[in-house]
C-alpha positions in Angstrom: 100.3 20.9 63.1 102.3 23.8 64.6 100.0 26.2 62.7 97.0 24.7 64.3 98.6 24.8 67.8 99.5 28.4 67.3 95.9 29.2 66.2 94.6 27.3 69.2 96.9 29.1 71.6 96.1 32.4 70.0 92.3 31.8 70.5 93.0 31.0 74.1 94.9 34.3 74.5 92.0 36.2 72.8 89.4 34.4 74.9 91.4 35.1 78.1 91.9 38.8 77.0 88.2 39.1 76.4 87.3 37.6 79.8 89.8 39.9 81.6 88.5 43.0 79.8 84.9 42.0 80.6 85.7 41.7 84.3 87.6 45.1 84.2 84.7 46.7 82.4 82.2 45.4 84.9 84.4 46.6 87.8 84.8 50.0 86.2 81.1 50.3 85.7 80.4 49.2 89.3 82.9 51.7 90.7 81.5 54.4 88.5 78.0 53.8 89.7 79.1 53.8 93.3 81.0 57.1 92.8 77.9 58.6 91.0 75.8 57.9 94.0 78.4 59.1 96.4 78.8 62.4 94.4 75.1 63.0 94.5 75.0 62.2 98.2 77.8 64.6 98.9 76.2 67.4 96.8 72.9 66.9 98.7 74.7 67.1 102.0 76.5 70.3 100.9 73.1 71.8 99.9 71.6 70.9 103.3 74.5 72.3 105.2 74.4 75.5 103.2 70.7 75.8 103.9 71.4 75.3 107.7 74.1 77.8 107.5 71.8 80.4 105.9 69.2 79.7 108.6 71.7 80.1 111.3 73.0 83.3 109.8 69.4 84.5 109.7 69.0 83.6 113.4 72.3 85.5 114.2 71.0 88.6 112.3 67.7 88.4 114.1 69.5 88.4 117.4 71.5 91.5 116.3 68.3 93.3 115.2 66.4 92.5 118.4 69.4 93.7 120.4 69.5 97.0 118.5 65.7 97.4 118.8 65.9 96.8 122.6 68.8 99.3 122.8 67.0 101.9 120.8 63.9 101.5 122.9 65.9 101.8 126.1 67.7 104.9 124.7 64.5 106.7 123.9 63.6 106.9 127.6 60.1 105.8 126.9 60.7 102.9 129.3 61.9 104.7 132.5 62.5 102.2 135.2 60.8 99.4 136.9 60.3 95.8 135.8 59.8 96.6 132.1 63.1 98.4 131.8 65.0 95.6 133.6 63.2 93.0 131.4 64.3 94.8 128.2 67.9 95.1 129.5 68.0 91.4 130.3 66.5 90.6 126.9 69.0 92.8 125.1 71.9 91.3 127.1 70.6 87.8 126.3 70.4 88.6 122.5 73.9 90.0 122.6 75.3 87.0 124.5 73.7 84.5 122.2 74.6 86.2 118.9 78.4 85.2 118.8 77.6 81.5 119.2 75.0 81.7 116.5 77.6 83.3 114.2 80.2 80.7 115.0 77.8 77.9 114.3 76.8 79.5 111.0 80.4 79.8 110.0 81.1 76.2 111.0 78.2 75.0 108.9 79.3 77.1 106.0 82.8 75.5 106.2 81.3 72.1 106.3 79.1 72.9 103.3 82.2 74.1 101.4 84.2 71.0 102.3 81.3 68.7 101.3 80.9 70.5 98.0 84.6 70.1 97.3 84.3 66.4 98.2 81.4 66.0 95.8 83.5 67.6 93.0 86.4 65.3 93.7 84.1 62.2 93.7 82.4 63.5 90.5 85.9 63.7 88.8 86.5 60.2 90.0 83.2 59.1 88.4 84.2 60.7 85.1 87.6 58.8 85.1 85.8 55.5 85.9 83.3 56.1 83.1 86.1 56.6 80.6 87.8 53.5 82.0 84.7 51.4 81.6 84.2 52.7 78.0 87.8 51.9 77.1 87.4 48.4 78.4 84.1 48.0 76.5 85.8 49.2 73.3 88.6 46.7 73.9 86.1 43.9 74.3 84.5 44.8 71.0 87.9 44.9 69.3 89.1 41.6 70.8 85.8 40.0 69.7 86.2 41.3 66.2 89.8 40.0 66.2 88.5 36.6 67.3 85.7 36.5 64.7 87.8 37.5 61.7 91.0 36.0 62.9 92.8 39.3 62.4 95.6 40.0 64.8 96.0 43.6 63.6 93.2 44.6 66.1 95.2 43.4 69.0 97.5 46.4 69.3 94.4 48.6 69.5 93.0 46.2 72.2 96.2 46.8 74.1 96.0 50.5 73.8 92.4 50.8 74.9 93.0 48.2 77.6 96.0 50.2 78.9 94.0 53.4 78.8 91.2 51.7 80.7 93.6 50.5 83.4 95.2 54.0 83.7 91.8 55.7 83.9 90.6 53.0 86.4 93.6 53.7 88.7 93.2 57.4 88.4 89.5 57.2 89.1 90.0 55.0 92.2 92.8 57.3 93.4 90.8 60.6 92.7 87.9 60.4 95.1 86.4 58.3 97.8 
């Protein structure tokens, strides 16, 4: 009778272990999918910001070129007074005045792009940890199921190892990025 009770209690332990591992595997997979989407979103944002930074750098360079063209034209003496010369001088001054703010904006966008790219890398690393955690939990489920089917307890230490690995990787993945 005590043998039957031990077997019955052991089956409950195995069933409880399988259920806990299944929930952990589902959570690991859920978090991994969320991190995957977040990593892609961050990478897309980094690409968009880098594109905007390049456009803004181009606008800055265009202002610098226009300023130099106006200055060269004025220096040639071809425009010698009157309204045209004043208009060119105002245009040159306007380009020179607007250029620093365009450069500052381009640098800010580039910093944002770099930060967003670093964030995407961190979230991707988190995703990788969470994927390993989910796989470890799934392997544990298979091992605990085999242990239950063949009534072999020698699989249980491996279940514990893979389950512990899964927990460690889950915690690392959740702590890594967000």
